[in-house]
C-alpha positions in Angstrom: 117.0 92.3 -78.1 114.7 91.1 -75.4 111.0 90.6 -76.3 108.4 91.3 -73.7 105.0 89.6 -73.6 102.0 91.5 -75.1 99.3 92.7 -72.8 95.6 91.8 -73.4 94.8 95.2 -74.9 97.7 94.9 -77.3 96.5 91.4 -78.3 93.0 92.7 -78.8 94.2 95.6 -80.9 96.7 93.6 -82.9 95.4 93.1 -86.3 96.6 91.2 -89.3 98.6 93.4 -91.6 96.9 94.7 -94.7 98.5 94.0 -98.0 100.1 97.1 -99.4 98.3 98.8 -102.2 99.9 98.3 -105.5 99.0 101.8 -106.7 100.2 103.8 -103.7 102.4 101.4 -101.9 101.4 103.1 -98.7 100.5 101.0 -95.7 97.9 102.7 -93.6 98.8 101.5 -90.1 96.2 103.7 -88.4 93.3 101.6 -89.7 94.6 98.7 -87.8 94.1 100.6 -84.6 90.3 101.3 -85.3 87.9 99.0 -83.4 84.0 99.3 -83.5 82.4 99.7 -80.1 80.2 96.8 -78.9 77.1 99.0 -78.8 77.4 99.9 -82.5 77.9 96.3 -83.3 74.7 95.3 -81.5 72.8 98.2 -83.2 73.9 97.2 -86.6 72.9 93.6 -85.9 69.4 94.7 -84.7 69.0 96.8 -87.9 69.9 93.9 -90.1 67.4 91.6 -88.3 64.7 94.3 -88.5 65.4 94.7 -92.2 65.1 91.0 -92.9 61.9 90.8 -90.8 60.5 93.8 -92.6 61.1 92.2 -96.0 59.5 89.0 -94.7 56.5 90.9 -93.5 56.2 92.8 -96.8 56.2 89.6 -98.8 53.9 87.7 -96.4 51.4 90.4 -95.5 48.3 90.4 -97.8 47.1 93.7 -99.2 43.7 94.3 -100.8 44.0 96.6 -103.8 41.2 99.2 -104.0 39.8 101.8 -106.3 38.9 105.0 -104.5 36.1 107.3 -105.8 34.1 110.2 -104.3 30.4 110.8 -104.7 27.3 111.6 -102.9 24.2 109.9 -101.4 21.2 109.5 -103.6 18.1 107.4 -103.9 18.1 104.1 -105.8 14.6 104.6 -107.0 14.4 107.7 -109.3 10.9 108.5 -107.9 12.5 109.2 -104.5 15.1 111.7 -105.8 14.5 115.5 -105.6 11.8 116.5 -107.9 12.0 119.9 -109.7 8.7 121.7 -110.2 8.9 123.8 -113.4 6.5 126.3 -114.9 4.5 124.7 -117.7 3.5 128.0 -119.3 4.9 131.5 -119.6 3.1 133.7 -117.2 3.2 136.1 -114.4 3.5 134.9 -110.8 0.4 135.8 -108.8 1.2 134.3 -105.3 2.8 131.5 -103.4 0.8 129.0 -101.4 3.7 127.2 -99.7 6.8 128.0 -97.8 10.1 126.2 -97.5 10.0 123.2 -95.2 6.2 122.7 -95.6 4.9 119.1 -96.2 2.8 118.8 -99.3 0.7 116.1 -100.7 0.0 115.2 -104.4 -2.3 117.9 -105.9 -1.6 120.6 -103.3 -1.2 124.1 -104.8 2.3 125.4 -104.9 1.8 128.7 -106.8 -0.6 130.5 -109.0 0.4 131.9 -112.5 -1.4 134.2 -114.8 -1.1 133.3 -118.5 0.2 136.2 -120.6 -0.1 134.5 -124.0 -2.2 136.8 -126.2 -4.2 133.8 -127.5 -5.4 133.0 -124.0 -6.0 136.3 -122.4 -9.8 136.1 -122.5 -11.2 135.1 -119.1 -14.2 133.3 -120.7 -12.2 131.5 -123.3 -13.0 128.1 -121.8 -16.8 128.8 -121.8 -16.7 130.1 -125.3 -14.8 127.1 -126.6 -17.3 124.8 -124.9 -20.2 126.7 -126.5 -18.6 126.5 -129.9 -18.2 122.7 -129.4 -21.8 122.4 -128.4 -22.9 124.3 -131.5 -20.8 122.1 -133.7 -22.3 119.0 -132.0 -25.8 120.2 -132.7 -24.9 121.0 -136.3 -23.4 117.5 -136.7 -26.6 116.0 -135.2 -28.7 117.9 -137.7 -26.6 116.7 -140.6 -26.8 113.2 -139.3 -30.6 113.5 -139.3 -30.5 115.0 -142.8 -28.3 112.3 -144.0 -30.6 109.6 -142.6 -33.6 111.3 -144.2 -31.9 111.5 -147.6 -30.8 107.9 -147.2 -34.3 106.8 -146.5 -35.6 108.8 -149.5 -33.0 107.1 -151.6 -34.1 103.7 -150.5 -37.7 104.6 -151.2 -36.8 105.8 -154.7 -34.9 102.7 -155.4 -37.9 100.6 -154.3 -40.3 102.8 -156.4 -37.9 102.5 -159.4 -38.0 98.7 -159.0 -41.8 98.7 -158.8 -42.2 101.0 -161.8 -39.7 99.1 -163.9 -41.5 95.8 -163.0 -44.9 97.3 -164.0 -43.5 98.6 -167.3 -41.9 95.2 -167.9 -45.3 93.5 -167.3 -47.0 95.9 -169.6 -44.4 95.1 -172.3 -45.0 91.4 -171.7 -48.8 91.9 -172.1 -48.3 93.9 -175.3 -46.1 91.2 -176.7 -48.7 88.5 -175.9 -51.4 90.6 -177.4 -49.3 91.1 -180.5 -48.7 87.4 -180.8 -52.5 86.8 -180.6 -53.2 89.5 -183.2 -50.6 88.0 -185.5 -52.2 84.5 -185.1 -55.7 86.0 -185.8 -54.3 87.9 -188.8 -52.8 84.8 -190.3 -56.1 82.9 -189.7 -58.2 85.5 -191.3 -55.8 85.7 -194.2 -56.2 82.0 -194.9 -60.0 82.3 -194.5 -60.0 85.2 -196.9 -58.1 83.3 -199.5 -60.5 80.3 -199.1 -63.5 82.7 -199.4 -62.1 84.3 -202.6 -61.4 80.9 -204.1 -64.9 79.7 -203.3 -66.4 82.9 -204.7 -64.5 82.5 -208.0 -65.7 78.9 -208.2 -69.3 79.8 -207.5 -69.2 82.6 -210.0 -67.8 80.4 -212.7 -70.4 77.8 -212.1 -73.1 80.5 -211.9 -72.0 81.9 -215.2 -72.2 78.4 -216.7 -75.6 77.9 -215.1 -74.5 75.2 -212.9 -75.2 77.0 -209.7 -78.2 79.0 -208.5 -78.2 82.7 -207.8 -78.7 82.0 -204.2 -75.5 80.0 -203.9 -73.7 82.7 -205.8 -75.0 85.4 -203.4 -74.1 83.3 -200.5 -70.5 82.9 -201.7 -70.2 86.7 -202.3 -71.6 87.4 -198.8 -69.1 84.9 -197.3 -66.3 86.7 -199.2 -67.4 90.1 -197.9 -67.5 88.8 -194.3 -64.0 87.2 -194.7 -62.7 90.6 -196.0 -64.3 92.4 -193.0 -62.7 90.0 -190.6 -59.4 90.3 -192.3 -59.5 94.0 -192.1 -60.4 93.9 -188.4 -57.5 91.4 -187.8 -55.1 93.6 -189.7 -56.2 96.6 -187.6 -55.8 94.7 -184.4 -52.3 93.6 -185.4 -51.3 97.2 -186.1 -52.8 98.3 -182.8 -50.9 95.5 -181.0 -47.6 96.5 -182.6 -48.3 100.2 -181.7 -49.1 99.2 -178.1 -45.8 97.2 -177.9 -43.8 100.2 -179.1 -45.6 102.4 -176.6 -44.9 100.0 -173.8 -41.2 99.9 -174.7 -41.0 103.6 -174.8 -42.8 104.0 -171.5 -40.3 101.4 -170.0 -37.3 103.5 -171.2 -38.9 106.7 -170.0 -39.6 105.3 -166.6 -36.1 104.0 -166.3 -34.6 107.3 -167.3 -36.9 109.3 -165.0 -36.1 107.2 -161.9 -32.4 107.0 -162.7 -32.3 110.9 -162.8 -34.2 111.1 -159.5 -31.9 108.6 -157.8 -28.8 110.3 -159.1 -30.0 113.6 -157.7 -30.8 112.0 -154.3 -27.4 110.4 -154.2 -25.8 113.7 -155.0 -27.7 115.3 -152.1 -26.7 112.4 -149.9 -23.0 112.8 -150.8 -23.1 116.5 -150.2 -24.7 115.9 -146.8 -22.1 113.3 -145.9 -19.3 115.7 -146.9 -20.8 118.4 -144.8 -21.1 116.0 -141.9 -17.4 114.9 -142.3 -16.3 118.5 -142.4 -18.3 119.3 -139.3 -16.9 116.2 -137.5 -13.4 117.3 -138.4 -14.1 120.7 -137.1 -15.5 119.2 -133.9 -12.3 117.1 -133.4 -10.2 120.3 -133.9 -12.5 122.2 -131.6 -12.3 119.5 -128.9 -8.5 119.6 -129.1 -8.5 123.3 -128.8 -10.8 123.2 -125.9 -8.7 120.5 -124.2 -5.6 122.6 -124.8 -7.2 125.6 -123.3 -8.4 123.7 -120.3 -4.9 122.1 -119.8 -3.3 125.6 -120.1 -5.7 126.9 -117.5 -4.8 123.9 -115.3 -1.1 124.7 -115.8 -1.7 128.1 -114.4 -2.2 126.4 -111.1 1.2 124.8 -110.1 0.5 121.7 -108.1 2.7 119.2 -106.2 3.2 116.0 -108.3 4.3 113.9 -105.3 4.2 113.9 -101.5 7.2 115.4 -99.9 8.8 118.4 -98.3 9.4 121.7 -100.1 13.1 122.2 -99.7 13.6 125.2 -101.9 11.6 128.0 -103.4 13.3 130.1 -106.0 13.4 133.8 -105.3 10.5 135.0 -107.4 8.1 137.5 -106.1 4.5 138.2 -107.1 4.4 140.0 -110.4 7.6 138.6 -111.9 7.4 137.0 -115.3 8.3 133.3 -115.5 9.3 131.5 -118.7 8.1 128.1 -119.6 10.4 125.5 -118.1 11.8 127.7 -115.4 12.2 126.0 -112.0 9.8 127.2 -109.3 10.5 124.8 -106.4 12.1 121.5 -105.3 10.1 118.9 -103.5 12.0 116.1 -101.7 10.0 112.9 -101.3 10.5 110.4 -98.6 13.6 108.3 -99.3 13.4 104.6 -98.5 16.0 103.1 -100.9 19.3 104.8 -100.2 22.2 104.5 -102.7 25.6 106.1 -103.3 26.5 107.7 -106.6 30.3 107.5 -107.2 32.3 109.0 -110.1 35.1 106.8 -111.4 38.0 107.8 -113.5 38.5 106.3 -116.9 41.5 104.2 -115.7 39.4 102.7 -112.8 36.1 102.1 -114.6 37.2 98.9 -116.3 38.1 97.4 -113.0 34.6 97.8 -111.5 31.7 95.5 -112.3 28.2 94.9 -110.9 28.2 92.8 -107.8 31.6 94.0 -106.6 32.0 94.7 -102.9 32.5 98.3 -101.8 33.3 100.0 -98.4 31.5 103.4 -98.0 32.4 106.3 -95.7 29.8 109.0 -95.2 30.5 112.6 -94.2 29.5 113.3 -90.6 30.2 109.7 -89.5 33.6 109.2 -87.8 35.3 106.4 -89.6 38.7 104.7 -89.8 39.3 102.7 -93.0 42.7 101.3 -94.0 42.7 100.9 -97.7 44.4 97.5 -97.9 42.8 96.0 -94.9 39.0 96.0 -95.3 38.7 94.0 -92.1 40.0 97.0 -90.1 37.1 99.3 -90.6 35.3 101.5 -88.1 32.4 103.7 -89.1 32.3 102.4 -92.7 29.5 100.5 -94.3 29.3 97.8 -96.9 27.9 98.2 -100.4 27.6 96.4 -103.7 28.0 97.8 -107.2 24.5 97.9 -108.7 25.2 99.5 -112.1 27.9 101.3 -114.1 27.0 103.8 -116.8 28.0 102.6 -120.3 29.1 106.2 -121.2 30.7 109.0 -119.3 28.8 111.9 -117.7 27.1 114.6 -119.8 30.0 117.1 -119.1 32.4 115.0 -121.1 35.0 114.9 -118.3 35.7 111.1 -118.7 34.1 110.3 -115.4 31.8 107.2 -115.2 29.0 107.0 -112.7 28.6 103.9 -110.5 25.5 103.3 -108.4 26.2 101.5 -105.1 23.4 99.9 -103.1 23.5 98.6 -99.5 25.0 95.2 -98.9 22.3 93.1 -97.2 25.0 90.8 -95.7 26.7 93.7 -93.9 25.8 96.3 -91.3 22.7 98.3 -92.4 23.2 101.9 -93.5 22.0 104.8 -91.3 18.4 105.8 -91.4 17.4 108.2 -94.3 16.4 110.7 -91.6 20.1 111.0 -90.6 21.8 110.1 -93.9 20.2 112.6 -96.2 20.5 112.6 -100.0 23.3 114.8 -101.1 25.7 113.8 -98.3 29.2 113.4 -99.6 30.6 109.9 -99.6 33.8 108.1 -100.4 34.0 104.5 -101.6 36.7 101.8 -101.8 36.0 99.2 -104.5 37.8 96.0 -103.3 40.0 94.3 -106.0 42.7 91.6 -105.8 44.6 90.5 -102.7 48.4 90.9 -103.4 51.5 91.0 -101.2 52.2 94.3 -99.5 55.7 94.5 -101.2 54.1 94.2 -104.6 51.6 97.0 -103.8 54.5 99.3 -102.7 56.4 98.4 -105.9 53.3 99.1 -108.0 52.7 102.5 -106.3 56.3 103.6 -106.7 56.3 102.8 -110.4 52.8 104.3 -110.9 51.3 101.1 -112.4 47.5 100.7 -112.2 45.9 97.8 -110.4 44.9 94.8 -112.4 42.5 91.9 -112.1 43.5 88.3 -112.1 40.3 87.4 -114.0 38.3 89.6 -116.3 35.0 91.1 -115.0 31.9 89.0 -115.6 30.0 90.0 -118.7 26.6 91.5 -118.2 24.0 89.0 -119.3 21.5 90.1 -121.9 18.0 90.0 -120.5 15.4 87.7 -121.9 12.5 89.5 -123.5 9.4 88.8 -121.5 5.7 89.0 -122.5 3.9 92.3 -121.6 2.7 92.2 -118.0 5.2 89.7 -116.8 6.9 89.9 -113.4 10.2 91.3 -114.9 8.4 94.2 -116.6 6.3 95.1 -113.6 9.0 94.6 -111.0 11.3 97.2 -109.5 14.6 98.3 -110.9 16.6 96.0 -108.6 14.7 92.9 -109.9 15.6 93.7 -113.6 18.2 91.5 -115.2 20.2 94.6 -116.1 20.7 95.4 -112.4 20.5 91.9 -110.9 23.8 90.7 -109.3 24.2 87.0 -108.6 26.8 85.0 -106.7 28.4 84.2 -110.1 29.0 87.9 -110.7 30.6 88.2 -107.3 
């Protein structure tokens, strides 16, 4: 058979024969005739190139991980935050002295209350309390004078007792000296009497023998009589001296007992006067406290502004309504100079945030464009730094942790407090690690949380300073608890 040459189309379509399937044994000849169009081939090639380029871009492009949190604008200084003015006493509202939007200064009257406590209904209670205190003060002055007089009397009696005892002691000394002299004289007269008796016996014996004259005998008898008279007188003087000494000793004891009784009585009167004075002084202290409490309660009836600011809200209370102690009456907003943002972090994100960390802030009312992974591409956002993170969650127990963000001095300044008012909603992006974009997509698809390459820096414990030091008198930002250094960054 004659073979004809193949045309170009037939050569192009001619394909190598496929090996027959072992299972079916069928040779599909139609597949050999299928040829992909050039356009599709080019499209598939472009897609493959784009896929490879996309993978390359995903692995090369850096992505900054962030923690997003919502919050509101507040003041860094607590004194510049809204101040609630509460009722200090339970009373009846008499009238308002301000309106909403009015600028007030410290001490300006906000409202007037009427105390309804039964103990303080008397309109002259302050004057009566003052009069009671004055009477007690006068009574205390009288008792002080009485105490001073009794004390002077006691001192005089002590001096008189000393003088009387000394006089009695001198009298006893004199009596003892007189007794000593009387005893000496008595002994001397006793000896002379014995000599006179012996001489009389001798003269009598000689007279009876005729050896002495009658005159000598009479002279000896006269000498004996005189010696007996002197002895009797000396004996009488000795007895008188002994009696005088006993009398002096008795008088000494009597004086001592008498003055001791007088002094004890005076001391008893002095102690009683001092007890009365102490009781009156205690009553004065209590009366002064009561008077001060009454005056303070009267002052609390006039509600005054504690700070300078603008009255932003008055609660709907009309004259005559009863207000309980602690009920809010008004809100005064002071001038805000130190703006900050209060963000609420979830429990999973709180461990990733630390003081000194950079934050991008978006405020409501300010058009902004912020790409989460590219902090360089930001329009209308502002820089911030984490100042402090609460150690516990909020009071509601929702597991949200509060973070205070202050302005970043190295970035664009925040809007003026006149425009950016406290309470404005805000959103913050806490900047974490820089990772490849492919890793971030993989993490998001698997639901893994972001992580830190290095643990957050530990908060340094402040050094205790002496009272009156710069740290103690400084502001909150200067405290070591809120100070962020370059090391923390």
